[in-house]
Structures are given as C-alpha cells and as structure tokens.
C-alpha positions, 0 to 999 in steps of 0.5 A: 769240681774235683780233679776231673771236673769242669774247671779243668776242662775250662782251663784246658780250653783256653789257648794263650794268644802269644808265644811268651804266654804259651811258654809261661803256661808250659813252664807251669805244666812241666814244673819242676821241669827237666834237668840239664841234658836229661830226657824228660817224661811228663805224666797226667791222668787227665786227657784234656790237660794232656791235649793242651800240653801236647799242643803247646809243646808243638806250638813252640817247636818241640816234638813230644812222643805221646803214649797212653798206658794203664799203670795198675789194674784193668780198671785203673785210670789211663795215664798220658805220657809226653816224652821229650829228648834232652836235645829237643827241650823247649825254652821255658817261660818265667816262673811267674804270672797268671799263665804259669800258675794256670799250668801248675794248677792244671798239672798239680791242682785239685778243687773241692766239689760244689756244695762241700767246704771250699778247698783248693790245693796243689802238690809239688815235690819239694820246698824249692818248687813250692817257693816258686809257686808261692811267690808267683801267687803272692805277686798276684795277690793270692798268698798260698798256705804251705804244709808238708804231706807224705813227703811232698809239699802242699800249697792250699787255700781254704777261704772261699773268697781267696779261692775265688780270687785265685781261680779268677786270676788264672782264668777259671771264671765259670769255676768261680760261678760254680763255686759261688753257687755251691757256697750259696747253696751250702749257706742256705742249707745250713740256715734251713737246718738251724731253723728246723732244729730251732722249730723242733726244739720249740715243739719238743718244749711245747709237748713236754710242757703240755703233758705236764700241764694236763697231768696237773689239771687231772691231778687237781680234779682227781683230788677234789681241788678243782672246784675250789680254784678261781674260774680263770684258772679252771678255764685255762686248764679246761682249754689245755685238756681240750687242746693239748697240742695247742700253743700258748698263742692258740690258747690265748686266742681261744680264751681272749687272753694274751700269751703271757696271761695263759702262761702265768695261769698254767704255771699257777695250776702246776704250782697248785698241783705241786702243793697238793701232792707235796712236790717240793720242787714243783714251784721251782721246776715251773718257774714259780714265784710267791705271787706272779699274778696268778694267785687267787687275788691276782686272778680275780683282779684280772677278771675284774679288769677284763682278763 
C-alpha cells in the first residue's frame, strides 16, 4: 500500500453523493488552494487521483485544462496537471470533515506496504496548512503527530490502531482490512522467529553439554577411574556415549529415570572428571555442589529405592 497502492484506487473510486461533499473533497485535493485572483495549477503523479479531481471540478462547474507531461528523464513518472484560470476557480468547501481529509490524503499522503511497520503520513507546504489538517483530523478523533521534513511539514501516524481508525474515517475500508492482515502476518512472523531462535539456542546448549559430557566419560575411562564409579553413574555415561545427540528426556526414557535424575548424574560425571584431571573450575562450570544427590552414597540410595 505505497503511494500507488490499492488504497489510492479505492479512495479515488468513491464518488461523493452531494455537492457539499464534493466541494469538501475538492478543498482537500487542492490544499492549500489557489491565491486570490491567481491562476492555479494542480499536479499529481497518480492517474486515478487526477481523474477524480478532474471529474469533481467539472461537477461543480469548473473547466480545468488537463495536460500530461514527463518532467525529467525518459523513464520518470508521468505528471498530470490541471490548470484553472483565476476567473474559473470553484468555491471550495470547508477545511473539515472526512471528505476534506480524504482529499488531502489522496493528494499528499502515503502509506507503508503491508507486512512492514505501519506508517501513514501527509506532507504539506507550511505550518498553517498543517494546522488546518491537524484540526480536521482531531475533530474526527484521529490526532496527527507533526514534524518538519526538508522545508515542509509532515503529519503522520505510526500506531497501527490509529492508522486503521484514520483510514476507516475517510472511507478506505479495504485498506483497513489489508493493513490488519499485514499486521497479523508480521506478528506471526515475529512469533515464529522467536520460537525458532529459542529452539536453536536450546539445541546449541544441548550439543555443547553433550560434547562436554562425552569427553568427561572418555577421560574417566582413559584414566582407569570408570570401573570405580557407581553403576548408576556408569549407566548414564554409557547411554550418553551411545546417543550423544539425545536430549535429557530421551536418555531418561531409555534408562527409566526422570530428566532431573539424568542431569544430576551427568553433572556428577563431569565433576569426577574435573577432580581427576585437576580442573579446579570443573565443578563450578557444571553447577556442582558438595552433594546434590549424585555422590556415591546418594546414587546408591536412589538405586535402592528404584532410581
């Protein structure tokens, strides 16, 4: 839904029912409007908006001269110009209401594409014009934020609910549906990304821990300390060597143990290895404590009570 997106086609296809509404829409399209006694040329690069403005002016008795030019290089966009002589300028409607805002947004607005962060803005030439637009929007319950941008004034909204409310007020109901669909898609994508990142982090931790645990078992075997360990610790160590990629839950199911029991016994093996190799930090790195239920006495007691 960028500057030439579906929202512009939708709004350009809405024809006001009464002359008062048409004059209000014209006032928004031509904003800030012609000066007193001066010829006026209105410009746009959007064919649908140019057609609407031309029809509106003809419907209130004005006779604009239409021209189409290519301003810069050969592949630059076409520019549509409507020229009104000073004596043929129509009486404009009040600078207020949904029709006025629709005209301003058609002539000067932009809206971010679906799936991207929501952003709606209108660029106007000066602070006085910005004040008119801001007051009209506030009267409809859609307060606009204001800032300066390269010599012009920008009125904008970034909150998705506020953008949807503004579009609904000016009649862009299909654009609201597209906006909501884009927001839902973006939220779902962000949730999936968080889930994937969490799963990736968990898998990385599992792999690192498995490598460390397998190394501890091999060290204990190589140094002749394996046979002196309690059978419960040896069983968990052998299971880890046979299935280095298995999760703690999978090892527990294989051994008939709970996840926490498997984790305690693997930590005990790492501590035994650290003690054997003189790694003073081994116990702290694996979260060891003096006796967390994996000492020989504790393991024997667990086996006696069924693990």
